[in-house]
C-alpha positions in Angstrom: 90.3 135.2 40.9 88.3 132.8 43.1 84.7 133.8 43.3 84.0 135.4 46.7 81.1 134.0 48.6 79.0 136.0 51.1 79.0 134.7 54.7 76.2 132.2 55.0 73.6 132.2 57.7 74.1 129.7 60.5 71.2 127.5 59.5 72.4 127.4 55.9 76.0 126.5 57.0 74.6 123.8 59.3 72.6 122.2 56.5 75.2 122.6 53.7 78.7 123.8 54.2 80.4 123.2 57.6 83.5 125.0 56.3 83.7 127.8 53.8 87.1 129.2 52.8 87.1 132.5 50.8 90.0 134.2 49.1 92.6 132.8 51.4 96.1 134.2 51.1 99.1 132.9 53.1 102.5 134.6 53.1 105.9 133.3 54.3 108.7 135.6 55.4 112.1 134.6 54.0 115.5 136.3 54.1 114.9 137.4 50.5 111.5 138.8 51.2 107.8 137.8 51.6 106.6 135.0 49.4 102.9 134.2 48.8 102.5 130.5 49.1 98.7 130.3 48.9 96.8 132.7 46.7 93.1 133.5 46.7 92.0 129.9 47.6 88.4 129.2 48.1 86.3 126.0 48.6 83.6 124.5 50.8 83.4 121.3 52.8 79.9 119.8 53.4 78.6 117.9 56.4 79.0 114.2 56.1 81.1 114.6 52.9 84.8 114.5 52.0 86.5 117.2 50.1 89.9 116.3 48.7 92.7 118.9 48.2 94.6 117.3 45.4 98.0 118.2 43.8 101.7 117.6 43.7 103.9 118.2 46.7 104.5 121.9 47.3 101.3 123.1 45.8 100.0 124.6 49.0 97.6 121.9 50.3 99.1 121.5 53.8 99.7 125.2 54.1 96.0 125.8 53.4 95.1 123.3 56.0 97.4 124.7 58.6 96.0 128.2 58.0 92.5 126.9 58.6 93.6 125.0 61.8 95.6 128.0 63.1 98.8 126.0 63.1 101.0 128.1 60.8 104.7 128.3 61.6 105.8 131.7 63.1 107.3 132.7 59.7 103.9 132.3 58.0 100.7 134.3 58.3 97.3 134.7 56.8 97.5 137.7 54.6 93.9 137.8 53.5 90.6 135.9 53.2 88.0 134.3 55.5 87.4 130.8 56.8 84.0 130.1 58.3 83.4 127.1 60.5 79.6 126.9 60.9 79.4 130.7 60.1 82.1 131.6 62.7 85.1 133.3 61.1 88.2 131.4 62.3 90.6 134.2 61.4 88.9 136.8 63.5 89.0 134.7 66.7 91.4 135.5 69.5 93.7 132.8 70.8 91.4 131.7 73.7 88.4 131.3 71.4 90.5 129.5 68.8 91.7 127.0 71.4 88.1 126.4 72.5 87.2 125.6 68.9 90.0 123.0 68.6 88.7 119.6 69.4 85.0 120.2 69.5 84.8 122.3 66.3 87.9 121.1 64.4 90.2 118.1 64.5 93.3 117.3 62.5 95.2 114.2 61.6 98.8 114.6 60.7 100.8 112.4 58.3 103.6 111.6 60.7 101.9 110.0 63.8 105.2 109.3 65.6 106.1 113.0 65.4 102.6 114.2 66.3 102.4 112.0 69.4 104.5 113.0 72.5 107.0 110.2 73.2 107.2 110.8 76.9 103.5 110.5 77.7 101.3 107.4 77.7 98.4 107.0 75.3 96.1 107.3 78.3 97.4 110.8 79.0 97.3 112.0 75.5 93.9 110.6 74.6 92.4 111.8 77.9 93.7 115.3 77.7 90.9 116.6 75.5 88.3 115.4 78.0 90.1 116.9 81.0 90.6 120.3 79.3 87.3 120.7 77.4 84.9 118.7 79.6 86.5 118.8 83.1 86.7 115.0 83.3 88.5 113.4 86.2 91.5 111.1 85.7 89.3 108.1 86.0 86.7 109.4 83.6 89.4 110.5 81.1 91.0 107.0 81.2 87.6 105.4 80.5 87.1 107.7 77.6 90.6 106.9 76.3 89.9 103.2 76.4 86.6 103.6 74.6 88.2 105.7 71.9 90.9 103.1 71.4 88.2 100.4 71.1 86.3 102.5 68.7 89.2 102.9 66.3 90.0 99.2 66.4 93.0 98.9 68.8 92.9 95.5 70.4 93.1 95.1 74.2 92.7 98.8 74.9 92.4 98.3 78.7 96.0 97.1 78.9 97.5 99.1 76.0 96.1 102.4 77.2 99.2 102.8 79.5 101.6 102.1 76.7 103.8 104.8 75.0 103.7 105.7 71.2 106.8 103.8 70.3 105.2 100.6 71.5 102.7 100.7 68.7 103.0 99.9 65.0 102.7 102.7 62.4 99.2 101.7 61.6 98.2 101.6 65.3 99.8 105.0 65.9 97.8 106.4 63.1 94.6 105.0 64.6 95.5 106.7 67.9 96.0 110.0 66.1 92.6 109.7 64.5 91.1 108.8 67.9 92.6 112.0 69.3 91.2 114.1 66.4 87.7 112.8 66.7 87.6 112.5 70.5 85.2 115.4 71.0 83.1 114.7 67.8 84.4 117.7 65.8 82.3 119.2 63.0 85.3 119.3 60.7 88.2 116.8 60.4 91.3 117.7 58.4 93.3 114.6 57.4 96.7 115.6 56.0 98.1 112.6 54.1 96.8 110.2 56.8 98.2 107.1 55.1 101.8 108.2 54.3 104.5 105.5 54.9 101.9 102.8 55.6 101.6 99.6 53.6 98.7 99.2 51.2 96.6 96.9 53.5 97.0 99.3 56.4 96.2 102.3 54.2 92.9 100.7 53.2 92.1 100.0 56.9 92.8 103.7 57.9 90.7 105.0 55.0 87.9 102.6 56.0 88.1 103.9 59.6 87.9 107.5 58.5 84.9 106.7 56.3 83.2 105.0 59.2 83.8 107.8 61.6 82.7 110.4 59.0 79.4 108.6 58.6 78.8 108.1 62.3 79.6 111.7 63.3 78.4 113.3 60.1 81.7 115.3 60.0 82.9 117.3 57.1 86.3 115.9 56.1 89.0 117.8 54.2 91.4 115.1 52.9 94.8 116.3 51.7 96.5 113.9 49.3 98.3 113.5 46.0 96.9 109.9 45.6 94.3 110.0 42.8 93.0 106.5 43.7 92.2 107.6 47.2 90.4 110.7 45.9 88.3 108.6 43.5 87.4 106.1 46.2 86.9 108.3 49.2 86.0 111.9 48.2 82.8 113.5 47.1 84.3 116.8 46.0 87.8 117.8 44.8 89.8 121.0 44.8 92.8 120.7 42.5 95.7 123.0 43.6 98.8 124.1 41.7 101.5 126.6 42.8 99.3 127.8 45.7 96.3 128.4 43.5 93.0 126.5 42.9 93.0 125.5 39.2 89.9 123.3 39.2 87.1 122.2 41.5 83.9 120.3 41.5 82.4 116.9 42.3 84.9 114.0 42.0 82.7 112.2 39.6 82.5 115.2 37.2 86.1 116.4 37.4 87.5 113.0 37.0 85.2 112.1 34.1 85.7 115.3 32.2 88.6 117.5 33.5 88.6 121.0 32.2 92.1 122.1 33.2 95.3 120.7 31.5 96.9 120.1 34.9 94.0 118.0 36.1 94.0 116.1 32.8 97.7 115.6 33.1 97.4 114.1 36.6 94.7 111.8 35.5 96.6 110.8 32.3 99.7 109.9 34.4 97.8 107.0 36.1 98.6 103.7 34.4 95.3 102.1 33.3 96.2 99.6 30.6 100.0 99.5 30.8 102.1 96.7 29.3 105.6 95.6 30.1 108.1 97.9 28.2 105.5 100.5 27.5 106.4 104.1 28.5 104.4 105.9 31.2 102.8 109.2 30.7 103.9 112.1 32.9 103.7 115.8 33.2 107.0 117.3 32.0 108.9 119.8 34.2 108.1 120.6 37.8 106.0 123.2 39.6 107.6 126.8 39.7 109.3 128.2 42.7 106.7 130.0 44.8 108.9 133.1 44.7 108.9 133.1 40.9 105.2 132.5 40.0 104.6 133.8 36.5 102.3 136.8 36.1 99.9 135.0 33.8 98.6 131.4 34.2 100.5 129.6 37.0 100.7 126.4 34.8 102.0 128.0 31.6 105.5 126.7 31.8 104.3 123.1 31.8 101.2 123.4 29.7 101.1 122.1 26.1 98.2 124.5 25.4 100.1 127.7 26.6 99.5 130.6 24.3 100.2 134.4 24.4 97.0 135.0 26.5 98.3 132.6 29.1 101.5 134.6 29.6 99.6 137.9 29.7 96.5 137.2 31.7 95.8 134.9 34.6 92.6 133.0 34.0 89.8 133.3 36.5 87.9 130.3 38.0 84.8 130.1 36.0 81.9 127.7 35.6 82.6 124.9 33.1 79.7 122.7 34.1 77.2 122.1 36.9 79.1 122.7 40.1 82.5 122.6 38.2 84.9 125.5 37.8 88.3 125.8 36.1 91.0 128.4 35.8 92.0 127.9 32.1 91.6 130.0 29.0 91.1 126.8 27.0 88.8 124.9 29.4 86.3 124.1 26.7 88.9 122.6 24.4 90.2 120.5 27.3 86.7 119.3 28.1 86.1 118.2 24.5 89.3 116.1 24.3 89.0 112.3 24.4 90.9 110.5 27.2 93.7 109.4 24.9 93.9 112.6 22.9 97.2 114.5 22.7 96.5 117.7 24.7 98.3 119.9 22.2 96.2 122.4 20.3 96.6 123.5 16.8 97.8 127.0 16.0 94.2 128.0 15.0 93.0 127.4 18.5 95.7 129.6 19.9 
């Protein structure tokens, strides 16, 4: 079980954690019954720092973000836990208060900019909306703010392009517009959900550089959702590794990547080609994540783990300290930590 944190005082939250998530559970209602897709997730995002939610597709990263942002689909709901944004519990807010927090307290960047932008409204209208709603700006003032936002995120000739529609921009430019919308009111927290999906490598680098620049200027806390290990290594300060809706390891990127203490984290890192040669086989994690309706009762990773033993099938490991600021949910975390980078992760029978 994720260690539960007490609500922090406002001053402490301001200085340290902008966002604190504690014991988050999310359920989805299906024709066959209720399925828990996020289970007891907890983490913190610090001011001016980036926290990466890392894992394969379907592990609960985006669902966690949607729960925090209040954007869950009607069939999904928060079943338990707390989420504090500067010591304000997001899950206890009514709809009016939650809408007031959106924009000034929390911004979100979606992975599909074309789907996120409204095709029938100009960029001027969509960028200016936040200023009209939250700050009572006139149409003229909202247009000026929209132009300045476009200039800030690197869109050329904003004075003329502000009256264009989303389809008239390239994929990279649309993503910049989406980022501009998210940071328009200088939010304390920015959630970036796969912000470089479907963009070419050069544009990806530009988008990540833009996010880094805005984070530094505004001292925002950033939650970056990705399955790209290179992006995490380059952009994030902290990482929270998720698998089957659960947190399996968390800590600083430097420490977790240098010495992973969970087999899943180690498997992800080992799957990155570092010194590959033509004709040489690539390392991968065998199998696939379990169906969320069929999560095993013990360790969630047991079906794919080469270290799985009887205790893994009988008892779910708790997240526990494995080093300074690092925690892992594995019965054999010490053995994993002691392995060398090229070691076969299989343990002998004596260790089991």
